[in-house]
A tleap script that builds the chain and sets N, CA, C and O, in Angstrom:
source leaprc.protein.ff14SB
mol = sequence {
  NMET PRO ASP GLN LYS ASP ILE GLY LYS PRO
  ILE THR ALA LEU GLU GLU GLU LEU THR ARG
  LEU ASN THR ARG ARG ALA ALA VAL ILE ALA
  LYS LEU GLN ASP LEU ARG ARG GLU LYS ALA
  LEU LEU ALA GLN SER GLY LYS GLN ILE SER
  LEU THR PHE ARG SER PRO ALA VAL THR ASN
  GLN SER SER GLU ASP ASP LYS ILE ALA LEU
  PHE GLN THR LEU PHE LYS GLY ARG ASP ASP
  VAL TYR PRO ARG ARG PHE GLU SER ALA LYS
  THR GLY LYS SER GLY HIE GLU CPRO
}
set mol.1.N position { 50.164 -37.641 15.068 }
set mol.1.CA position { 49.406 -37.820 13.852 }
set mol.1.C position { 48.032 -38.386 14.220 }
set mol.1.O position { 47.933 -39.316 15.020 }
set mol.2.N position { 46.951 -37.809 13.619 }
set mol.2.CA position { 45.614 -38.296 13.948 }
set mol.2.C position { 45.364 -39.681 13.362 }
set mol.2.O position { 45.889 -40.034 12.305 }
set mol.3.N position { 44.555 -40.450 14.071 }
set mol.3.CA position { 44.242 -41.792 13.560 }
set mol.3.C position { 42.987 -41.732 12.695 }
set mol.3.O position { 42.393 -40.667 12.530 }
set mol.4.N position { 42.586 -42.878 12.143 }
set mol.4.CA position { 41.461 -42.937 11.218 }
set mol.4.C position { 40.150 -42.550 11.887 }
set mol.4.O position { 39.279 -41.969 11.238 }
set mol.5.N position { 39.992 -42.855 13.158 }
set mol.5.CA position { 38.758 -42.542 13.882 }
set mol.5.C position { 38.596 -41.028 14.020 }
set mol.5.O position { 37.491 -40.500 13.896 }
set mol.6.N position { 39.702 -40.339 14.277 }
set mol.6.CA position { 39.653 -38.886 14.416 }
set mol.6.C position { 39.317 -38.201 13.092 }
set mol.6.O position { 38.642 -37.171 13.081 }
set mol.7.N position { 39.778 -38.759 11.994 }
set mol.7.CA position { 39.506 -38.175 10.677 }
set mol.7.C position { 38.121 -38.586 10.171 }
set mol.7.O position { 37.499 -37.842 9.413 }
set mol.8.N position { 37.646 -39.725 10.569 }
set mol.8.CA position { 36.353 -40.227 10.106 }
set mol.8.C position { 35.191 -39.355 10.553 }
set mol.8.O position { 34.241 -39.172 9.792 }
set mol.9.N position { 35.238 -38.814 11.762 }
set mol.9.CA position { 34.143 -37.974 12.266 }
set mol.9.C position { 33.974 -36.692 11.445 }
set mol.9.O position { 32.851 -36.378 11.048 }
set mol.10.N position { 35.040 -35.947 11.179 }
set mol.10.CA position { 34.860 -34.744 10.342 }
set mol.10.C position { 34.408 -35.072 8.923 }
set mol.10.O position { 33.639 -34.318 8.326 }
set mol.11.N position { 34.880 -36.194 8.382 }
set mol.11.CA position { 34.451 -36.598 7.044 }
set mol.11.C position { 32.954 -36.866 7.039 }
set mol.11.O position { 32.243 -36.417 6.140 }
set mol.12.N position { 32.478 -37.587 8.029 }
set mol.12.CA position { 31.042 -37.883 8.135 }
set mol.12.C position { 30.240 -36.598 8.284 }
set mol.12.O position { 29.201 -36.428 7.647 }
set mol.13.N position { 30.731 -35.693 9.132 }
set mol.13.CA position { 30.029 -34.424 9.335 }
set mol.13.C position { 29.969 -33.626 8.041 }
set mol.13.O position { 28.929 -33.050 7.723 }
set mol.14.N position { 31.059 -33.581 7.294 }
set mol.14.CA position { 31.082 -32.844 6.034 }
set mol.14.C position { 30.184 -33.495 4.984 }
set mol.14.O position { 29.534 -32.794 4.207 }
set mol.15.N position { 30.142 -34.819 4.953 }
set mol.15.CA position { 29.254 -35.513 4.017 }
set mol.15.C position { 27.799 -35.217 4.343 }
set mol.15.O position { 26.988 -35.021 3.438 }
set mol.16.N position { 27.458 -35.183 5.641 }
set mol.16.CA position { 26.092 -34.848 6.048 }
set mol.16.C position { 25.750 -33.406 5.670 }
set mol.16.O position { 24.634 -33.116 5.238 }
set mol.17.N position { 26.717 -32.511 5.837 }
set mol.17.CA position { 26.494 -31.119 5.452 }
set mol.17.C position { 26.287 -30.997 3.950 }
set mol.17.O position { 25.433 -30.230 3.505 }
set mol.18.N position { 27.055 -31.742 3.163 }
set mol.18.CA position { 26.872 -31.737 1.713 }
set mol.18.C position { 25.488 -32.261 1.326 }
set mol.18.O position { 24.864 -31.736 0.404 }
set mol.19.N position { 25.010 -33.280 2.016 }
set mol.19.CA position { 23.671 -33.813 1.750 }
set mol.19.C position { 22.617 -32.749 2.029 }
set mol.19.O position { 21.685 -32.567 1.245 }
set mol.20.N position { 22.769 -32.038 3.163 }
set mol.20.CA position { 21.818 -30.962 3.490 }
set mol.20.C position { 21.883 -29.854 2.443 }
set mol.20.O position { 20.850 -29.335 2.021 }
set mol.21.N position { 23.096 -29.493 2.024 }
set mol.21.CA position { 23.244 -28.449 1.016 }
set mol.21.C position { 22.641 -28.865 -0.327 }
set mol.21.O position { 22.013 -28.053 -1.007 }
set mol.22.N position { 22.833 -30.121 -0.703 }
set mol.22.CA position { 22.255 -30.608 -1.954 }
set mol.22.C position { 20.732 -30.579 -1.905 }
set mol.22.O position { 20.082 -30.234 -2.892 }
set mol.23.N position { 20.163 -30.942 -0.751 }
set mol.23.CA position { 18.712 -30.892 -0.587 }
set mol.23.C position { 18.229 -29.455 -0.686 }
set mol.23.O position { 17.236 -29.174 -1.358 }
set mol.24.N position { 18.920 -28.552 -0.026 }
set mol.24.CA position { 18.561 -27.137 -0.064 }
set mol.24.C position { 18.708 -26.582 -1.482 }
set mol.24.O position { 17.872 -25.801 -1.936 }
set mol.25.N position { 19.761 -26.981 -2.172 }
set mol.25.CA position { 19.989 -26.530 -3.544 }
set mol.25.C position { 18.858 -26.988 -4.456 }
set mol.25.O position { 18.382 -26.221 -5.293 }
set mol.26.N position { 18.430 -28.234 -4.295 }
set mol.26.CA position { 17.328 -28.743 -5.114 }
set mol.26.C position { 16.051 -27.950 -4.848 }
set mol.26.O position { 15.294 -27.668 -5.777 }
set mol.27.N position { 15.806 -27.589 -3.590 }
set mol.27.CA position { 14.620 -26.807 -3.252 }
set mol.27.C position { 14.697 -25.413 -3.866 }
set mol.27.O position { 13.694 -24.898 -4.361 }
set mol.28.N position { 15.870 -24.804 -3.838 }
set mol.28.CA position { 16.041 -23.468 -4.415 }
set mol.28.C position { 15.873 -23.521 -5.930 }
set mol.28.O position { 15.259 -22.626 -6.512 }
set mol.29.N position { 16.402 -24.543 -6.570 }
set mol.29.CA position { 16.252 -24.687 -8.019 }
set mol.29.C position { 14.780 -24.851 -8.388 }
set mol.29.O position { 14.314 -24.254 -9.358 }
set mol.30.N position { 14.046 -25.655 -7.619 }
set mol.30.CA position { 12.626 -25.849 -7.885 }
set mol.30.C position { 11.863 -24.537 -7.738 }
set mol.30.O position { 11.007 -24.223 -8.566 }
set mol.31.N position { 12.162 -23.777 -6.703 }
set mol.31.CA position { 11.502 -22.485 -6.488 }
set mol.31.C position { 11.828 -21.524 -7.626 }
set mol.31.O position { 10.950 -20.803 -8.099 }
set mol.32.N position { 13.081 -21.508 -8.067 }
set mol.32.CA position { 13.496 -20.656 -9.179 }
set mol.32.C position { 12.752 -21.015 -10.464 }
set mol.32.O position { 12.318 -20.127 -11.198 }
set mol.33.N position { 12.604 -22.290 -10.734 }
set mol.33.CA position { 11.867 -22.730 -11.921 }
set mol.33.C position { 10.406 -22.320 -11.843 }
set mol.33.O position { 9.822 -21.899 -12.841 }
set mol.34.N position { 9.806 -22.443 -10.650 }
set mol.34.CA position { 8.415 -22.014 -10.470 }
set mol.34.C position { 8.265 -20.521 -10.741 }
set mol.34.O position { 7.321 -20.103 -11.412 }
set mol.35.N position { 9.182 -19.722 -10.226 }
set mol.35.CA position { 9.115 -18.281 -10.428 }
set mol.35.C position { 9.315 -17.916 -11.890 }
set mol.35.O position { 8.661 -17.004 -12.396 }
set mol.36.N position { 10.212 -18.618 -12.572 }
set mol.36.CA position { 10.421 -18.344 -14.001 }
set mol.36.C position { 9.177 -18.700 -14.814 }
set mol.36.O position { 8.807 -17.979 -15.740 }
set mol.37.N position { 8.529 -19.823 -14.461 }
set mol.37.CA position { 7.281 -20.204 -15.132 }
set mol.37.C position { 6.208 -19.152 -14.903 }
set mol.37.O position { 5.501 -18.759 -15.831 }
set mol.38.N position { 6.092 -18.701 -13.664 }
set mol.38.CA position { 5.092 -17.686 -13.329 }
set mol.38.C position { 5.371 -16.381 -14.078 }
set mol.38.O position { 4.440 -15.728 -14.550 }
set mol.39.N position { 6.641 -16.000 -14.188 }
set mol.39.CA position { 7.017 -14.792 -14.914 }
set mol.39.C position { 6.645 -14.914 -16.385 }
set mol.39.O position { 6.140 -13.961 -16.979 }
set mol.40.N position { 6.889 -16.073 -16.972 }
set mol.40.CA position { 6.545 -16.288 -18.382 }
set mol.40.C position { 5.038 -16.212 -18.589 }
set mol.40.O position { 4.581 -15.639 -19.577 }
set mol.41.N position { 4.270 -16.775 -17.680 }
set mol.41.CA position { 2.810 -16.709 -17.791 }
set mol.41.C position { 2.321 -15.275 -17.673 }
set mol.41.O position { 1.416 -14.862 -18.398 }
set mol.42.N position { 2.914 -14.520 -16.766 }
set mol.42.CA position { 2.524 -13.120 -16.618 }
set mol.42.C position { 2.870 -12.320 -17.863 }
set mol.42.O position { 2.105 -11.447 -18.275 }
set mol.43.N position { 4.016 -12.612 -18.462 }
set mol.43.CA position { 4.414 -11.915 -19.683 }
set mol.43.C position { 3.454 -12.236 -20.819 }
set mol.43.O position { 3.100 -11.355 -21.602 }
set mol.44.N position { 3.029 -13.500 -20.914 }
set mol.44.CA position { 2.086 -13.892 -21.961 }
set mol.44.C position { 0.729 -13.243 -21.735 }
set mol.44.O position { 0.109 -12.765 -22.684 }
set mol.45.N position { 0.266 -13.220 -20.508 }
set mol.45.CA position { -1.053 -12.650 -20.243 }
set mol.45.C position { -1.032 -11.148 -20.443 }
set mol.45.O position { -2.068 -10.564 -20.758 }
set mol.46.N position { 0.117 -10.499 -20.269 }
set mol.46.CA position { 0.217 -9.065 -20.501 }
set mol.46.C position { 0.134 -8.722 -21.969 }
set mol.46.O position { -0.268 -7.611 -22.314 }
set mol.47.N position { 0.505 -9.652 -22.856 }
set mol.47.CA position { 0.478 -9.408 -24.294 }
set mol.47.C position { -0.921 -9.595 -24.871 }
set mol.47.O position { -1.244 -9.034 -25.918 }
set mol.48.N position { -1.746 -10.377 -24.193 }
set mol.48.CA position { -3.077 -10.644 -24.699 }
set mol.48.C position { -4.010 -9.512 -24.305 }
set mol.48.O position { -3.945 -9.002 -23.187 }
set mol.49.N position { -4.876 -9.125 -25.227 }
set mol.49.CA position { -5.838 -8.069 -24.956 }
set mol.49.C position { -7.137 -8.720 -24.509 }
set mol.49.O position { -7.688 -9.575 -25.201 }
set mol.50.N position { -7.611 -8.309 -23.358 }
set mol.50.CA position { -8.845 -8.862 -22.837 }
set mol.50.C position { -10.018 -8.053 -23.368 }
set mol.50.O position { -10.035 -6.828 -23.251 }
set mol.51.N position { -10.997 -8.732 -23.951 }
set mol.51.CA position { -12.161 -8.065 -24.484 }
set mol.51.C position { -13.365 -8.171 -23.550 }
set mol.51.O position { -14.455 -7.711 -23.891 }
set mol.52.N position { -13.181 -8.760 -22.401 }
set mol.52.CA position { -14.283 -8.885 -21.462 }
set mol.52.C position { -14.467 -7.576 -20.719 }
set mol.52.O position { -13.503 -6.864 -20.440 }
set mol.53.N position { -15.728 -7.265 -20.399 }
set mol.53.CA position { -16.037 -6.031 -19.688 }
set mol.53.C position { -15.806 -6.230 -18.201 }
set mol.53.O position { -16.248 -7.215 -17.611 }
set mol.54.N position { -15.123 -5.297 -17.625 }
set mol.54.CA position { -14.893 -5.320 -16.181 }
set mol.54.C position { -15.276 -3.967 -15.623 }
set mol.54.O position { -15.125 -2.944 -16.291 }
set mol.55.N position { -15.767 -3.963 -14.410 }
set mol.55.CA position { -16.082 -2.680 -13.800 }
set mol.55.C position { -14.780 -1.941 -13.534 }
set mol.55.O position { -13.789 -2.557 -13.142 }
set mol.56.N position { -14.771 -0.645 -13.739 }
set mol.56.CA position { -13.519 0.092 -13.591 }
set mol.56.C position { -13.041 0.100 -12.142 }
set mol.56.O position { -13.812 0.333 -11.211 }
set mol.57.N position { -11.751 -0.160 -11.983 }
set mol.57.CA position { -11.162 -0.131 -10.659 }
set mol.57.C position { -10.697 1.275 -10.317 }
set mol.57.O position { -10.385 1.574 -9.165 }
set mol.58.N position { -10.654 2.139 -11.331 }
set mol.58.CA position { -10.224 3.514 -11.124 }
set mol.58.C position { -11.459 4.397 -11.106 }
set mol.58.O position { -12.304 4.323 -11.999 }
set mol.59.N position { -11.553 5.221 -10.097 }
set mol.59.CA position { -12.686 6.142 -9.964 }
set mol.59.C position { -12.175 7.572 -9.882 }
set mol.59.O position { -10.969 7.810 -9.958 }
set mol.60.N position { -13.088 8.523 -9.728 }
set mol.60.CA position { -12.682 9.926 -9.597 }
set mol.60.C position { -11.818 10.143 -8.366 }
set mol.60.O position { -11.009 11.069 -8.332 }
set mol.61.N position { -11.982 9.306 -7.364 }
set mol.61.CA position { -11.227 9.464 -6.131 }
set mol.61.C position { -9.867 8.742 -6.184 }
set mol.61.O position { -9.091 8.827 -5.232 }
set mol.62.N position { -9.578 8.048 -7.263 }
set mol.62.CA position { -8.307 7.323 -7.380 }
set mol.62.C position { -7.149 8.298 -7.498 }
set mol.62.O position { -7.323 9.462 -7.858 }
set mol.63.N position { -5.965 7.794 -7.186 }
set mol.63.CA position { -4.769 8.638 -7.260 }
set mol.63.C position { -4.396 8.907 -8.717 }
set mol.63.O position { -4.842 8.212 -9.630 }
set mol.64.N position { -3.569 9.931 -8.910 }
set mol.64.CA position { -3.103 10.261 -10.257 }
set mol.64.C position { -2.354 9.100 -10.895 }
set mol.64.O position { -2.518 8.822 -12.083 }
set mol.65.N position { -1.535 8.428 -10.102 }
set mol.65.CA position { -0.760 7.300 -10.629 }
set mol.65.C position { -1.675 6.195 -11.146 }
set mol.65.O position { -1.410 5.616 -12.199 }
set mol.66.N position { -2.753 5.895 -10.413 }
set mol.66.CA position { -3.700 4.869 -10.858 }
set mol.66.C position { -4.379 5.284 -12.157 }
set mol.66.O position { -4.576 4.461 -13.052 }
set mol.67.N position { -4.738 6.564 -12.257 }
set mol.67.CA position { -5.396 7.050 -13.470 }
set mol.67.C position { -4.454 6.999 -14.666 }
set mol.67.O position { -4.856 6.620 -15.766 }
set mol.68.N position { -3.199 7.382 -14.446 }
set mol.68.CA position { -2.210 7.343 -15.527 }
set mol.68.C position { -1.964 5.902 -15.965 }
set mol.68.O position { -1.863 5.625 -17.160 }
set mol.69.N position { -1.866 4.984 -15.002 }
set mol.69.CA position { -1.654 3.570 -15.334 }
set mol.69.C position { -2.821 3.030 -16.153 }
set mol.69.O position { -2.609 2.288 -17.113 }
set mol.70.N position { -4.051 3.392 -15.788 }
set mol.70.CA position { -5.219 2.963 -16.554 }
set mol.70.C position { -5.162 3.522 -17.973 }
set mol.70.O position { -5.392 2.792 -18.937 }
set mol.71.N position { -4.862 4.796 -18.104 }
set mol.71.CA position { -4.773 5.420 -19.426 }
set mol.71.C position { -3.740 4.717 -20.296 }
set mol.71.O position { -3.985 4.446 -21.471 }
set mol.72.N position { -2.585 4.425 -19.711 }
set mol.72.CA position { -1.527 3.778 -20.478 }
set mol.72.C position { -1.908 2.372 -20.911 }
set mol.72.O position { -1.495 1.932 -21.984 }
set mol.73.N position { -2.690 1.652 -20.103 }
set mol.73.CA position { -3.112 0.313 -20.526 }
set mol.73.C position { -4.174 0.385 -21.611 }
set mol.73.O position { -4.224 -0.479 -22.487 }
set mol.74.N position { -5.030 1.414 -21.564 }
set mol.74.CA position { -6.097 1.519 -22.555 }
set mol.74.C position { -5.596 2.009 -23.908 }
set mol.74.O position { -6.144 1.628 -24.943 }
set mol.75.N position { -4.581 2.834 -23.914 }
set mol.75.CA position { -4.111 3.440 -25.150 }
set mol.75.C position { -2.676 3.059 -25.475 }
set mol.75.O position { -1.909 3.868 -25.998 }
set mol.76.N position { -2.329 1.840 -25.165 }
set mol.76.CA position { -0.982 1.356 -25.437 }
set mol.76.C position { -0.882 0.968 -26.907 }
set mol.76.O position { -1.752 0.283 -27.445 }
set mol.77.N position { 0.188 1.414 -27.543 }
set mol.77.CA position { 0.412 1.065 -28.936 }
set mol.77.C position { 1.075 -0.293 -29.066 }
set mol.77.O position { 1.490 -0.899 -28.078 }
set mol.78.N position { 1.166 -0.753 -30.284 }
set mol.78.CA position { 1.817 -2.032 -30.536 }
set mol.78.C position { 3.326 -1.859 -30.516 }
set mol.78.O position { 3.859 -0.864 -31.009 }
set mol.79.N position { 4.006 -2.840 -29.940 }
set mol.79.CA position { 5.462 -2.795 -29.860 }
set mol.79.C position { 6.134 -3.380 -31.105 }
set mol.79.O position { 7.326 -3.170 -31.328 }
set mol.80.N position { 5.369 -4.108 -31.908 }
set mol.80.CA position { 5.979 -4.807 -33.037 }
set mol.80.C position { 5.778 -4.083 -34.371 }
set mol.80.O position { 6.123 -4.629 -35.418 }
set mol.81.N position { 5.227 -2.869 -34.354 }
set mol.81.CA position { 4.983 -2.127 -35.588 }
set mol.81.C position { 5.727 -0.798 -35.506 }
set mol.81.O position { 5.604 -0.061 -34.527 }
set mol.82.N position { 6.498 -0.506 -36.548 }
set mol.82.CA position { 7.261 0.735 -36.605 }
set mol.82.C position { 6.969 1.430 -37.931 }
set mol.82.O position { 6.787 0.753 -38.943 }
set mol.83.N position { 6.918 2.749 -37.956 }
set mol.83.CA position { 6.704 3.439 -39.218 }
set mol.83.C position { 7.971 3.408 -40.081 }
set mol.83.O position { 9.093 3.387 -39.574 }
set mol.84.N position { 7.754 3.407 -41.391 }
set mol.84.CA position { 8.884 3.465 -42.319 }
set mol.84.C position { 8.899 4.835 -42.977 }
set mol.84.O position { 7.854 5.384 -43.327 }
set mol.85.N position { 10.077 5.368 -43.138 }
set mol.85.CA position { 10.215 6.654 -43.818 }
set mol.85.C position { 10.249 6.397 -45.322 }
set mol.85.O position { 10.863 5.441 -45.796 }
set mol.86.N position { 9.573 7.276 -46.057 }
set mol.86.CA position { 9.598 7.143 -47.511 }
set mol.86.C position { 9.841 8.509 -48.134 }
set mol.86.O position { 9.644 9.546 -47.501 }
set mol.87.N position { 10.268 8.482 -49.370 }
set mol.87.CA position { 10.427 9.712 -50.151 }
set mol.87.C position { 9.908 9.431 -51.548 }
set mol.87.O position { 10.347 8.495 -52.216 }
set mol.88.N position { 8.972 10.255 -51.975 }
set mol.88.CA position { 8.356 10.058 -53.276 }
set mol.88.C position { 9.333 10.453 -54.377 }
set mol.88.O position { 9.917 11.536 -54.354 }
set mol.89.N position { 9.495 9.556 -55.331 }
set mol.89.CA position { 10.394 9.842 -56.468 }
set mol.89.C position { 9.792 10.885 -57.383 }
set mol.89.O position { 10.524 11.654 -58.006 }
set mol.90.N position { 8.457 10.929 -57.479 }
set mol.90.CA position { 7.784 11.861 -58.377 }
set mol.90.C position { 7.760 13.281 -57.810 }
set mol.90.O position { 8.138 14.238 -58.485 }
set mol.91.N position { 7.313 13.400 -56.567 }
set mol.91.CA position { 7.118 14.729 -55.997 }
set mol.91.C position { 8.252 15.170 -55.088 }
set mol.91.O position { 8.387 16.361 -54.808 }
set mol.92.N position { 9.056 14.249 -54.629 }
set mol.92.CA position { 10.148 14.599 -53.728 }
set mol.92.C position { 9.709 14.748 -52.286 }
set mol.92.O position { 10.522 15.048 -51.412 }
set mol.93.N position { 8.421 14.541 -52.033 }
set mol.93.CA position { 7.923 14.655 -50.668 }
set mol.93.C position { 8.319 13.418 -49.863 }
set mol.93.O position { 8.464 12.323 -50.406 }
set mol.94.N position { 8.490 13.619 -48.556 }
set mol.94.CA position { 8.836 12.500 -47.696 }
set mol.94.C position { 7.827 12.420 -46.558 }
set mol.94.O position { 7.108 13.378 -46.271 }
set mol.95.N position { 7.791 11.280 -45.931 }
set mol.95.CA position { 6.865 11.075 -44.818 }
set mol.95.C position { 7.106 9.720 -44.191 }
set mol.95.O position { 8.124 9.069 -44.427 }
set mol.96.N position { 6.144 9.320 -43.391 }
set mol.96.CA position { 6.220 8.017 -42.707 }
set mol.96.C position { 4.918 7.255 -42.941 }
set mol.96.O position { 3.840 7.842 -43.029 }
set mol.97.N position { 5.046 5.954 -43.038 }
set mol.97.CA position { 3.870 5.093 -43.181 }
set mol.97.C position { 4.045 3.895 -42.255 }
set mol.97.O position { 5.163 3.454 -41.988 }
set mol.98.N position { 2.911 3.374 -41.768 }
set mol.98.CA position { 3.015 2.207 -40.855 }
set mol.98.C position { 3.472 0.963 -41.590 }
set mol.98.O position { 3.611 -0.098 -40.981 }
savepdb mol mol.pdb
quit
C-alpha cells in the first residue's frame, strides 16, 4: 500500500496542472469575449450607411467578384421592410405596397 508521501506528489502535480488549466481557460475566455465584442462592432458598422466620399477601390481592372461586391453594397435594399399584399374591395385588383 502506498504511503502519504507517494500519494502527495501526484496530488501536487495534478493541482499544479489544474492551476495551469485554469489560467489557460481564463485567457481563452478573455480572447473569446474580445472576438465577440469585435464581431458586434463589425455588425453595427455594417448596418450604418457611410455618407463620406471615398475614392473607389474597384477599377476597370478589378475582378468580377470585386465589382459584384461593390454593386451589392451600393444597391442593397433594407432588410427590415417587406411589401404587403393588398386586394381592393372596390375594384378587386390586388398588388403589393411597401
